[in-house]
C-alpha positions as CSV (number, residue, x, y, z in Angstrom):
1,M,153.6,122.6,47.8
2,D,154.1,119.0,48.9
3,W,157.7,119.4,50.1
4,A,156.7,122.1,52.6
5,R,153.8,120.0,53.9
6,N,156.1,117.0,54.1
7,M,158.8,118.9,55.9
8,N,156.2,120.3,58.4
9,A,155.0,116.7,59.0
10,A,158.6,115.7,59.8
11,L,159.0,118.6,62.1
12,D,155.8,117.8,63.9
13,Y,157.0,114.2,64.3
14,I,160.3,115.5,65.8
15,E,158.5,117.7,68.2
16,A,156.1,114.9,69.2
17,S,159.1,112.5,69.7
18,L,161.0,114.7,72.1
19,T,159.7,112.8,75.1
20,G,160.0,109.4,73.5
21,E,161.6,107.4,70.8
22,F,162.9,109.2,67.8
23,S,164.0,107.8,64.4
24,Y,165.9,109.7,61.7
25,A,164.5,107.2,59.2
26,E,160.9,107.9,60.3
27,A,161.4,111.7,60.1
28,A,162.9,111.4,56.6
29,K,160.0,109.1,55.6
30,R,157.5,111.8,56.7
31,A,159.5,114.3,54.7
32,D,159.3,111.9,51.8
33,C,163.1,112.0,51.1
34,P,166.2,110.0,52.0
35,A,167.6,110.6,55.5
36,Y,170.7,112.2,54.2
37,H,168.8,114.7,52.1
38,F,166.3,115.3,55.0
39,Q,169.2,116.2,57.4
40,R,170.7,118.6,54.8
41,M,167.4,120.2,54.0
42,L,166.5,120.7,57.6
43,S,169.9,122.2,58.2
44,Y,169.4,124.6,55.3
45,L,165.9,125.6,56.3
46,T,166.6,126.1,60.1
47,G,170.2,127.1,60.0
48,I,171.1,124.3,62.5
49,Q,171.9,120.6,62.3
50,L,169.2,118.1,63.1
51,S,170.9,116.9,66.3
52,D,171.0,120.5,67.5
53,Y,167.4,121.1,66.6
54,I,166.4,118.0,68.7
55,G,168.6,119.2,71.5
56,E,167.2,122.7,71.5
57,G,163.7,121.2,71.4
58,S,164.4,119.0,74.4
59,L,165.8,122.0,76.3
60,R,162.8,124.0,75.5
61,L,160.5,121.2,76.7
62,R,162.4,120.9,79.9
63,R,162.2,124.6,80.5
64,Q,158.4,124.5,80.1
65,I,158.2,121.6,82.5
66,C,160.6,123.1,85.1
67,R,159.4,126.7,84.9
68,P,156.5,126.3,87.5
69,E,158.8,124.4,89.8
70,A,161.5,127.1,89.5
71,A,159.0,129.8,90.3
72,R,158.0,127.9,93.5
73,C,161.7,127.4,94.5
74,S,162.5,131.1,94.1
75,T,159.9,132.4,96.5
76,S,161.2,133.5,99.8
77,P,160.1,131.7,103.0
């Protein structure tokens, strides 16, 4: 199923772009559909809007980065 492969390619692009530049148009291009339809399809498939998906991904990435630091900070002297 090409649409599933294309949507996964777009999601991979979003995940890879969390630390750099992100383009709605590029994500839609990778999903092989117009940006409007891509945003609607992503919302339908994930249950959240694209901006929320990106925000949650950024938070998840920050937690992974900060977790070792937080563990060091929580140890008693």
